[in-house]
C-alpha positions as CSV (number, residue, x, y, z in Angstrom):
1,M,0.0,0.0,0.0
2,E,2.7,2.5,1.0
3,A,4.8,1.5,-2.1
4,A,1.7,2.2,-4.3
5,L,1.2,5.6,-2.7
6,F,4.9,6.5,-3.1
7,T,4.8,5.3,-6.8
8,E,1.7,7.4,-7.4
9,W,3.2,10.4,-5.8
10,L,6.5,10.0,-7.7
11,D,4.6,9.7,-11.0
12,G,2.7,12.9,-10.2
13,F,5.8,14.7,-9.2
14,A,7.7,13.5,-12.3
15,G,4.8,14.6,-14.5
16,G,4.8,18.0,-13.0
17,L,8.5,18.3,-13.2
18,R,8.5,17.3,-16.8
19,L,5.8,19.9,-17.6
20,L,7.8,22.6,-15.9
21,L,11.0,21.6,-17.7
22,E,9.2,21.6,-21.1
23,G,7.7,25.0,-20.2
24,V,11.1,26.5,-19.4
25,S,12.4,25.1,-22.7
26,V,9.7,26.9,-24.6
27,V,10.4,30.1,-22.6
28,C,14.1,29.9,-23.5
29,V,13.2,29.7,-27.2
30,A,10.8,32.7,-26.8
31,I,13.4,34.8,-24.9
32,G,16.1,33.9,-27.4
33,L,13.8,35.0,-30.3
34,I,13.0,38.3,-28.6
35,I,16.7,39.0,-27.9
36,T,17.7,38.0,-31.4
37,L,15.1,40.2,-33.0
38,A,16.2,43.1,-30.8
39,Q,19.8,42.6,-31.8
40,A,18.8,42.5,-35.5
41,L,16.8,45.7,-35.2
42,L,19.7,47.4,-33.4
43,L,22.1,46.2,-36.1
44,R,19.8,47.5,-38.8
45,Q,19.6,50.9,-37.1
46,R,23.4,51.1,-36.8
47,G,23.9,50.3,-40.4
48,R,26.0,47.1,-40.0
49,R,29.3,48.8,-39.0
50,Q,30.8,45.8,-37.4
51,P,32.5,43.0,-39.3
52,R,30.5,39.8,-39.7
53,P,27.4,41.3,-38.0
54,F,25.0,38.5,-38.3
55,N,27.3,35.9,-36.7
56,A,26.9,37.4,-33.3
57,I,23.1,37.4,-33.8
58,R,23.1,33.8,-34.9
59,L,25.3,32.7,-32.1
60,T,23.0,34.4,-29.6
61,F,20.0,32.6,-30.9
62,G,21.9,29.3,-31.1
63,S,22.9,29.7,-27.5
64,W,19.3,30.1,-26.4
65,L,18.3,27.1,-28.5
66,S,21.1,25.1,-26.9
67,M,19.8,26.0,-23.4
68,A,16.2,25.1,-24.5
69,L,17.5,21.7,-25.6
70,E,19.2,21.2,-22.2
71,F,15.8,21.7,-20.5
72,Q,14.1,19.4,-23.1
73,L,16.7,16.8,-22.5
74,A,16.1,17.0,-18.7
75,A,12.3,16.7,-19.3
76,D,12.9,13.6,-21.5
77,I,15.2,12.1,-18.9
78,V,12.4,12.5,-16.3
79,A,9.8,11.0,-18.6
80,T,12.1,8.0,-19.5
81,T,12.9,7.4,-15.9
82,T,9.2,7.1,-14.8
83,T,7.9,5.4,-18.0
84,P,10.7,3.8,-19.9
85,S,8.9,3.1,-23.2
86,N,10.6,2.7,-26.5
87,Q,9.1,5.9,-27.7
88,N,10.5,7.8,-24.7
89,L,14.0,6.2,-25.2
90,I,14.1,7.1,-28.9
91,R,13.0,10.7,-28.1
92,L,15.6,11.0,-25.4
93,G,18.3,9.7,-27.8
94,V,17.3,12.1,-30.6
95,V,17.3,15.1,-28.3
96,A,20.6,14.1,-26.8
97,V,22.2,13.7,-30.3
98,I,20.8,17.1,-31.5
99,R,21.9,18.8,-28.4
100,T,25.4,17.3,-28.5
101,F,25.9,18.3,-32.2
102,L,24.5,21.8,-31.6
103,N,26.7,22.4,-28.6
104,I,29.8,21.1,-30.5
105,F,29.2,23.4,-33.4
106,L,28.2,26.4,-31.2
107,A,31.4,25.9,-29.2
108,R,33.5,25.9,-32.3
109,E,31.8,29.0,-33.7
110,V,32.0,30.9,-30.4
111,E,35.7,30.0,-30.2
112,A,36.3,31.2,-33.8
113,E,34.3,34.4,-33.2
114,Q,36.3,35.1,-30.1
115,K,39.6,34.5,-31.9
116,L,38.4,36.9,-34.7
117,E,37.4,39.5,-32.1
118,D,40.8,39.2,-30.3
119,E,42.6,39.7,-33.7
120,L,40.4,42.7,-34.5
121,S,41.1,44.2,-31.0
122,V,44.9,43.8,-31.5
123,R,44.7,45.3,-35.0
124,R,42.6,48.2,-33.7
125,A,45.1,48.8,-30.9
126,D,47.9,48.7,-33.4
127,S,46.0,51.0,-35.7
128,S,45.3,53.6,-33.0
129,A,49.0,53.4,-32.0
130,G,49.9,54.3,-35.6
131,N,51.3,50.9,-36.5
132,L,48.7,49.9,-39.1
133,P,46.6,52.1,-41.4
134,S,42.9,52.0,-40.5
135,G,42.0,50.9,-44.0
136,N,43.7,47.5,-43.4
137,L,41.2,46.3,-40.8
138,P,39.5,43.1,-41.8
139,G,35.9,43.4,-42.8
140,R,36.2,47.0,-44.1
141,M,35.5,47.8,-47.7
142,H,38.4,49.3,-49.6
């Protein structure tokens, strides 16, 4: 009797937790969309003065999607733990694979963007010190 009550309580708790995690996942996508649209509007108003302007916007949205996938993965883990059906296991595997690949590619792109930004900062510093003409900055039209 006590085991049945505990199992029933655990199933209810897991169902609520799964719903909460899925809701947070949707909220992450919505917030990411709003922030990405705001960045795009600001970029349009500024007239695209920075090199590779859309990469920063894409990376921002990708980061929010990655976070949403983390919450979705957690929700699928909870669902699979309480009801380990083939459908739940397949869904968990698919989300895990997508999340892994997205995170790998996002990490590579963030690293490449950071390296580019570091190089641009060094060139700007050299340019302002008089070591490099400003026309030689990457991303500028000649």
